[in-house]
Steps between C-alpha positions, in 0.01 A plus 500: 500500500270538194449834334219581264435716189471859616711460813801736547742258671817711439804463285596161394434208270170311525423152351150395381377208701335341186752533226829620661517831292722761675369857554751769605392798707763775502350732770291469819196657322467252230195272474500145410326437170307197395763252362591604148540136404184337650295770652515331843496733807720353766875539560780407735805716555822363358755758655 
């Protein structure tokens, strides 16, 4: 499943589909940011 910037997909680690940068969300209310490394907006869940 693909998650996008602004989504609240829940706790976990998300990998940018463009550069592989990992973003960690520590609670269920956290929003995915634009990728800090490349500004891409799509992620897949790692865990």
